TORKOL-4160 file (C-alpha; in steps of 0.2 Angstrom, whole numbers, padded with zeros to 4 digits, m for minus):
78
<pt num="1" X="0737" Y="0295" Z="0357"/>
<pt num="2" X="0719" Y="0295" Z="0352"/>
<pt num="3" X="0709" Y="0279" Z="0353"/>
<pt num="4" X="0701" Y="0282" Z="0336"/>
<pt num="5" X="0710" Y="0279" Z="0320"/>
<pt num="6" X="0706" Y="0286" Z="0304"/>
<pt num="7" X="0700" Y="0274" Z="0291"/>
<pt num="8" X="0712" Y="0274" Z="0276"/>
<pt num="9" X="0704" Y="0278" Z="0260"/>
<pt num="10" X="0708" Y="0265" Z="0246"/>
<pt num="11" X="0719" Y="0273" Z="0233"/>
<pt num="12" X="0715" Y="0270" Z="0215"/>
<pt num="13" X="0727" Y="0258" Z="0207"/>
<pt num="14" X="0738" Y="0264" Z="0192"/>
<pt num="15" X="0727" Y="0256" Z="0179"/>
<pt num="16" X="0712" Y="0265" Z="0186"/>
<pt num="17" X="0721" Y="0282" Z="0186"/>
<pt num="18" X="0727" Y="0279" Z="0168"/>
<pt num="19" X="0709" Y="0275" Z="0162"/>
<pt num="20" X="0703" Y="0291" Z="0171"/>
<pt num="21" X="0717" Y="0301" Z="0162"/>
<pt num="22" X="0713" Y="0294" Z="0145"/>
<pt num="23" X="0695" Y="0297" Z="0147"/>
<pt num="24" X="0698" Y="0315" Z="0150"/>
<pt num="25" X="0707" Y="0316" Z="0133"/>
<pt num="26" X="0691" Y="0312" Z="0123"/>
<pt num="27" X="0700" Y="0300" Z="0112"/>
<pt num="28" X="0691" Y="0288" Z="0101"/>
<pt num="29" X="0695" Y="0270" Z="0103"/>
<pt num="30" X="0690" Y="0257" Z="0090"/>
<pt num="31" X="0694" Y="0240" Z="0083"/>
<pt num="32" X="0699" Y="0234" Z="0066"/>
<pt num="33" X="0690" Y="0220" Z="0057"/>
<pt num="34" X="0705" Y="0209" Z="0063"/>
<pt num="35" X="0701" Y="0213" Z="0081"/>
<pt num="36" X="0716" Y="0225" Z="0083"/>
<pt num="37" X="0713" Y="0240" Z="0094"/>
<pt num="38" X="0717" Y="0258" Z="0089"/>
<pt num="39" X="0715" Y="0275" Z="0096"/>
<pt num="40" X="0712" Y="0292" Z="0087"/>
<pt num="41" X="0721" Y="0305" Z="0096"/>
<pt num="42" X="0722" Y="0324" Z="0094"/>
<pt num="43" X="0740" Y="0329" Z="0092"/>
<pt num="44" X="0746" Y="0347" Z="0088"/>
<pt num="45" X="0729" Y="0352" Z="0080"/>
<pt num="46" X="0727" Y="0336" Z="0070"/>
<pt num="47" X="0721" Y="0318" Z="0073"/>
<pt num="48" X="0733" Y="0303" Z="0073"/>
<pt num="49" X="0727" Y="0285" Z="0073"/>
<pt num="50" X="0739" Y="0274" Z="0083"/>
<pt num="51" X="0738" Y="0255" Z="0087"/>
<pt num="52" X="0734" Y="0253" Z="0106"/>
<pt num="53" X="0749" Y="0241" Z="0107"/>
<pt num="54" X="0761" Y="0253" Z="0099"/>
<pt num="55" X="0776" Y="0261" Z="0108"/>
<pt num="56" X="0769" Y="0278" Z="0103"/>
<pt num="57" X="0753" Y="0276" Z="0111"/>
<pt num="58" X="0760" Y="0269" Z="0127"/>
<pt num="59" X="0772" Y="0284" Z="0128"/>
<pt num="60" X="0757" Y="0296" Z="0125"/>
<pt num="61" X="0748" Y="0287" Z="0139"/>
<pt num="62" X="0763" Y="0289" Z="0151"/>
<pt num="63" X="0765" Y="0307" Z="0146"/>
<pt num="64" X="0746" Y="0311" Z="0150"/>
<pt num="65" X="0748" Y="0301" Z="0167"/>
<pt num="66" X="0763" Y="0311" Z="0172"/>
<pt num="67" X="0755" Y="0328" Z="0167"/>
<pt num="68" X="0739" Y="0324" Z="0176"/>
<pt num="69" X="0745" Y="0315" Z="0192"/>
<pt num="70" X="0764" Y="0316" Z="0192"/>
<pt num="71" X="0764" Y="0297" Z="0190"/>
<pt num="72" X="0774" Y="0286" Z="0179"/>
<pt num="73" X="0764" Y="0270" Z="0177"/>
<pt num="74" X="0773" Y="0253" Z="0177"/>
<pt num="75" X="0771" Y="0241" Z="0163"/>
<pt num="76" X="0758" Y="0231" Z="0173"/>
<pt num="77" X="0746" Y="0246" Z="0173"/>
<pt num="78" X="0748" Y="0248" Z="0154"/>
């Protein structure tokens, strides 16, 4: 056994990985006059606007995370 131990690199948390994956998609995020968040996403050659708190947006984020990192994020990361 060697006396030297390798330093473990800190793994990014799920939320950080999700943000990285979302940023790669070049989506547009904005807020309404009422302060509600929305995302403009390219889906099948057209744009759709989804509320960030919607089930569809969360499913899309999970799909991107799985395709990019083979990760299924927990609810806390969302």
